[in-house]
Residue, then its C-alpha position, 0 to 999 in steps of 0.5 A: m500500500y502506497r503511503c503519502p510522504r510525510p510533509t517536511p517543514s520546508s514543503l509546508l513553508i513553500a505551500g504556505l507562501l504559494g497559497t498566500t500569493l494566490l490569495l493576494g492575487a485573487c483579492a487584489a483590486p483591478p488596476t485603475p484605468p487612466a483618466k479620460p480627458d473631459a470631452a466637455h471641456n474645450s475652447a468652445n465652452s471654456l474660453d472667452w472667445a468672442g471678441r475682435y482679433s487682428g494681426r498682419l499675416p504673411c503674404a506671397d506677393c505683398e508686404a502683409i495681409a492686415t486682417t481683423l476677425q470679429l467673432n460674436a457670441d451668436r456665431s456670426y463673424l466679420l472678416q476684414t482684410r487689406y493687402e499692404g503694399k499692393g494695389d490701392g489698399r482697398l479694404f475687403e469685408q466678408r460677413g457670415r456665420f462660423s461653426w465649431d468642429a466636433a472637438g470644440g477647438t477649431i472654427r470654420l468660417e462659412g462663405i469663404q471662397g478660395g482662401p483659408d477659412r479655419y482657425r484654431v482657438a487658443e487663449g487670447r488668439l486665433i491660429q490660422l490653419d491651412m486650406s485642409g485644416a492642418p497646422i501651417t508649418g515652415a519658417l513663418a508658421d508662428r506669424y499666422v496668428l491673430a491676437k485678441a484686442t485688449p479691452p479699452d479699460a485694460q488699455l486705460i490702466a496699463g501703459g506705465r500709469a501708477w495707481r495709488l491705493v486709497e482703500l483696502m478691504g473697505k478701510p481707507v488708506p491715507a496717502g503718504p510715503g508708505t502708500p502701496t502703488l501698482i504699475f501695469g506694463a504696456d504689454g498687459a503681462s507685467v506689473s510692478g509697484y511698491s507694497g508699503c515697505n518693499q518694491f515688487g514685480g511680477s506677471v499679470e494676465l490682463g485683457k484676455a477677458p473683459q474685466r478679468l485679471r490674474f496676478g502671477q508669482m511676485a518677486a520683491t526686495l527683502r527690507a524689514c520695516p517696523e510696520m508691515t501689516l499693510e504690506q502683508q494685507f496688500l500682497q494677500m489682496l493681489g493673490q485673491a483678485d480676479g477682476y477689475h473695473a476702471d475708468a479715468k478716476q479710479l481702479q477697483l480690484h475685486r474677487a468673483r464680481m463681489a464688493p471691491l477688495a481694493r480701490f486705487a486712484p491715479s498717482q500724482p506725477 
């Protein structure tokens, strides 16, 4: 009669490890699939694309094609072109409607005959595509861009004018040597100023959408002053602000279109 061999300690250990491995494999959660991009988030529904775009596009037999394209919220457009350095400088106009592609990233102008009619929509600009709808390549590829016009109120506050803080979080700020100031660069992308103790500078997104702005990372000098509460509150306010309202007499910074976080007046020269 055959007898099964008696298990040894080593065989029991191997069997135990094998059983544990199989058990863990059976109980392990399946791998998490990679996240799919949100198909609902695209240029058509997430960018403030309506507005006026302009630029000087390359031309094969003239200096440039001065181009202005107005996109309206009702999906109508006005295209104006002028061939610089050729003919009598006549302005050509084309009106019509435009449509979005299925991905919501490219528009097509209806009614255009014999010319490019598609543009990729990006933040604050339109990128002209070739006749087949593909990106333009070559040495001049980066010149096929129409930039969105800066809103008039953004032009008002930019350009090197200094704005003096007169109210912060609802409290008046008296004028004096320690009063914070803001200076927006003419490019609409830079800002500098005085925060009450230190000089600072950094980036800002201004004019990409009506009455919207966003301050970026700031660099500042490292002076220590006896009283720095105002400076700390001022810099904190810049980090919170996401919108503005301006006219010739005052600049207001606010968040989520609520009550102003700060008010400024033009600084006296």
